[in-house]
N, C-alpha and C positions, 0 to 999 in steps of 0.2 A: 826607370821612369815609370810613371804610373798613369793608367787611365782611370782616374778617380775624380769624383766631384769635390767641390769645396765644402769645408765643414760648416756646420751651423756656428753662429757666434756663441761664445760662452755665456752662461748666465752670470749677470753681475747684480750687485745689490741695489744699485740706483738706476740701472738701465742706460747710463751713459758715462763717458769719461769726464774727469774734472780738469786735468792739466792740459794746457794748450798744445803740448807736443805729442799727445797720445790720441789715437783715433777714437771716434765714438763707437762704443760697443753696446748694442741693444740686446734685449732678452727675447725678442720675438722668435718663436720656434721656427726652425727651418731657414732663418736668414743666413745668407752666405757671407763669409769673410772674403769679399771680392778681391781684395788685394793679394790673397794667396793664389788666386787664379793668375794674376799678373806675375807673381814670383815664379810660378811654374813656367810661364811663357818665356820670361827672361832667362831662366835656367836652361831651357831647351835651346834658346838661341846661342847661349854661351857654349853649349856642347857643339853646335854647328861651327862656331868660330874656332873652337879648339881643333876640330878635325880638319878644317881647311888649313889652319896653321901648320899641321903635321904634313901637309903636302909639300912644304918647303924642305928640301934636303938638309939644309943646315939646321933648321929648327927641329926637325925630326931626329937628327943625329944628337943634338944637344939634349933633347927630351928623353930619348931612349938610352943614351950613354953619357949621362952628365959628367961622370968622372974623367972621361977621356976626350972631352971636347971643350975648346976654348971659345966663349961667346964673344961676339962683337959688343960694342957699347949699347946699341939699341936692343940686341938680344938679351944682354944682361939686365937691362931695365925691365923688360917684359917677362923675364924669368924670375929674377931674384928680388923684386920689389913688389909692393901691393898692386902694381899695374898687372900682375899676373892674373888678377881676378877677372879681367875681360875675356880670358880664354881658359878659365879654370874648369875644364870639362869634367874631370874626375870629381872635383868638389861639387859641381852642379848635380851630379848623380847622387851624391850623399844627401844633398838637400831634398832631392826627390824621395829618397828613402824616409827621411824624417817627416816630410809632408804626408807620405802614404800612411805612416804609423799614426800621425795626428788625425788625418781625415777619416780613416776607416774605423778607428776606435772611438771617436768622439760621440757618435750617436748613442752607442751602448753605454758609455761612461757617463753620459748625461741622463741616463735613466730611460731612454727610449727603448721600447720592447724590440728585441732582435729575434727574427725567425731565421735560424741558421739554414734550414732547408730551403729558404728563399735566397739567402745571401750567397751561398756557394755557387749555384748555377749562374746567378747574375754576375758575380765577380769573375768567374772563369770565362764566360762568354765575353765579358768586357775586355779581358786581357788577350785571350787567344785569337779571336776572330781578326782584329786589326793586325796582330803580330804575324799571323800566318799569311795574311794578305800582303804584308810588307815583304815577306820572304819571296812571295811570288813576284812582286814588283822588282825586287833586287835581282832575281834570276832573269827577268825580262831585260833589265839594263845590261846584264852580262852578255846576253844573246845579241843585243844591239851593238854593244861596245865591248868586245872581248877583252878580258884582262890578261895582259902578257907583261912579263918583266921588261922594264924599260931602264936602261942604264942611267938615264938622266933624271929618273923619278926618285922620290924620297924612299927611304927604307920602309916607311909606314905604307905608302902607296903600293910598293912592290910586294909587301906582305899579303895584300889582298889578292895578288896574282898567284903567289906560290901556295897560299892556303886553298883548300878545296872550296869551290864556289859553284858547283853544278846542281843538277836537279836533285841529287841525293841529299844535298844540304838543305833543300827545301823540305824534304820529307823528314830527315832527322831533326832539323832545327825546329820543326813544328811542335815538338814536345816542350820547347822552351827550357829544357834541361841541359842544353848543349847540342853539339852536332851541326851547327850552322856554319862552321868553318870560318872562311873569310867573306861569306856572302853578305852578311849584315851584322857586323860585330856589336853594335849597341844593344842587341837583344840579350847580351850577357846579363844585363841588370834585371831582365824580366824573370829570370830564374829565381832570383831572390824575392821579387814581387809576388810570384806565384806561391812560393813556400811560405812567405809571411802571411799571405791571404789565407792559406789553409790553416795556419797556426794561430790565426787571430783570436779565437776564443781563449787559448792559453795565455796570450799576451794580456788580454783584458782581465783574466783571472788574477794574474800576478800583479797587474797595476792596481787592482782593487784591494788586494791583501796588503796588510801592513802599510797603510797609506802614510803614516807618519815617517816611514823609513824611505821616502822617495829619493833622498840624496844618497842613501846607501845603495839603493837599487840602480840609480843613475851611475854611480861610481863603478859598480860591478860591470855594468854594460859597457862603459867606456874602457875599462881595463880589459874586457873580453876582446874588444876590437883591436887593441894594441897587441895582445897575445896572438890573436889570429893573424894580424898583419905580419908579425915577426916569425911565426912558426908555420903558417899555412895550414893549421889544423882544420880538419873537417872540410877541406876543399874550398875554403873561403866562407863557409857558413858562420864561423866564429868571428869573422871580420865584419860581415855585412848584416846579418840578421839582428845583432844587438842594436844597430843604428835605428831600425824600425821601432825597437822598444823605447828608445828615447822619445820618439814622437808620440808613442802611446802614453808614456809617463806625462808628457806635456798636456795631452788631452785629459788626463785624469785630474789635472790641477788648473783648469782654465780660469776658475774664479781667482785663484791666487795670482796667476800670471797676469790677468787683466788688472788686478789691483796694483801689481808692481808697475805695469805700464802707466797707470794713472799717476803714480807718485814720482816718476822720473822727471827731472827738469831738463832743460836744454843741454847743460854741460854733461849730465849723466847720459843722455841719449847720444851725445857726441862721442863720449868714451865708449859706450856700447857699440856704436857703429865702427869705431876704430878697432876695437877688440874683435868684432865679428870679421872684419877684413883680414886682420892679422892671423886669426886662427884658420880661416878658410884657405889662406895662401901659405900657411906655415910650412907645408911640405917643401916650399922653395925659399920663402923669405928667411925662415930659420934654418932650413937645410943648407942654405948658402954659406953658413958660418960653421958648419960641422965638418969633421974630417971624412966621415963615411956617409955621403949623401944617400946612397942607395939603401943602406940599412935604416937611415932615418925615414926615408920615404915609406918603408915597410910598416913602420909603427905610427905614422903621422895621422892615420885615420881617426885615432882617438881625438886629437886636437881639431881635426876637420869636422868631426861629428859635433863637438861642442859649438864650433862656429856655425854649423848648419842649424842647430837649435836656436842660436842667437839670431840668425838670419830670419827664421820663421817668426820668432818673437818680434823682431824689429819691423818686419813687413806687415805684421798683423796689428801693431799698436802704435807705431811711430808715425804721427800725422803726415810729415813730408813724404815718407816712403809710401804710405797708403795712397796719398793723392797721386803720386807718380805712377803707382802700379794699377790704379783704378781708371786711368785715362783710357779712352776707347781703343786706341791703337794697341796699347799693352794688353788690355783685356782680350782683344781679338787674337793677339798672339797667344795668350793663355788658352783660348778656346781650341786652337789647333796644335797646342804644345805636344800632345801625345803623338799625333800624326807626324809632326815635324821631327820628333825624336826617332820615329820608326823609319821614315823614308829618306832622311837627309844624307846618310852616308853613301848609299848607291848613287845619289845625285852628285855628291862631291867627287867620288872616284870617277864616275862617268865624265864629269866636267873636265877633270885633269887629263884623262885619256884623250878626250876630244880636242883639248888645247895643246896637245903635243907631249904631255908627260911632266913638264916642268915649267909652267907659265909663271910670269911674275906674280908675286903673292897678291898684289892689288887686283890683278885681272882674275885670279882664282876667286877672290871674294866678290868681285863685281858680277861674275857669272853664276857662281854656285849659290850664293845666298838668295837672290831673287828666284832662281830656279827651284831651290828647296822650298821656299815659302809658297810658291805657286803650286807645286806638286802636293805639298802638305795640305793646302786649302782644298784642292780637289779630292785628296785622299780622305779628308775629314768628312766632306759632304757625301762622297760615294761609298765609303767603307766605315769610318769610325762612328758617325752619327747613326746610320742604320743599325750598326751592331749594338750600339748603346740602347736603341729602342727595342731591339730584339732581346737584349739582356734583361731589360725591365719587364718585358712580357714573360720571359722565362722565370723571373723572380716572382711574378704574380701567380704562377701556376700552383706552387706548393701552398701559398696562402689560400687560394681558392679551395684546394683539396682539404686543407685543415678546417676551413670554415664549413665546407660541406660535411666533413666528418662530425664536427660538433653538432651541426643541425640534425644529422641523422641519429646521433646518439641521444639527443634530446627528444627526438620523435619516438 
């Protein structure tokens, strides 16, 4: 998950869309695709729903050991049909990765000057300060509600008790390169966010080169995620870093993508939405008909990545989706999405412990979701927003130094 801002809208030839089912896209510099803020918020909430679902022993068993567990009818519907989308947490993180690639690369690929000496301290502060604060918060919840193995709890919940979750995990996890143990496991994705952020100039260089070969580059990136998922090469780097590249490639062709959005009719958009859902849930909807589900899950990131790209495209240019994602409630959810992603898991685990270890799933949702939203809102105002302001100040320092240097040399 990313703590990044929404991108500027792509430049279009006429300044607005033509077809009734595509959103209006204007060329005003700095204008935001507000619907992508909403998409980020919805994706963060899906991750919360996903983790709460795993507090159910039967759901966790089926999710972690699909080949050895028989689902009930309701479980089958929410596992092996497109209904899986409502709690597709892993898939939501892939959407975050595509969004990060799109958002961070777009200014440079639109021709706006990029001062890398300003970008790096700004980006690092933007990621690290809230993440480290979330580790401290998670440790505080462990102190208040100690995590111990409970025989009635799900395997997923108990994994957070058996994995290290002490003060050392706060220290080691602060690198965001691993070491957080079971203290706050969603931070695994920030490792790849940091590495992508550091490698962004290379991504932009590759996106600019051989522009006519965009489909070749996209195919290579998707193939890399499949190979990485199957082999585990490079410790996950081959699985996840190419996903950011797909977002960067989308940012390099915003004019073309906007034109496609203009031309699609209602039936084409319906087919696009259906394909998006099918690809995003393919790990389960297609995995349910293969003999070796666990092997299929290992390589499904390629299909999920394509679905994530289609999700970003649809949420940026399909008018009904844009309207839904730009409603005030969804946009507010987008505002706190990074904070929600960072703090929700300690809230979920703590809620389950406080409720006896295995409460009814409806009660877990009724308690954990409002609590997570409330804490995330407070975390945003107390930690994330001030850190964002600090990161902007840090980014201005190199600019001021460069400007002063130019002034001195001219003098």
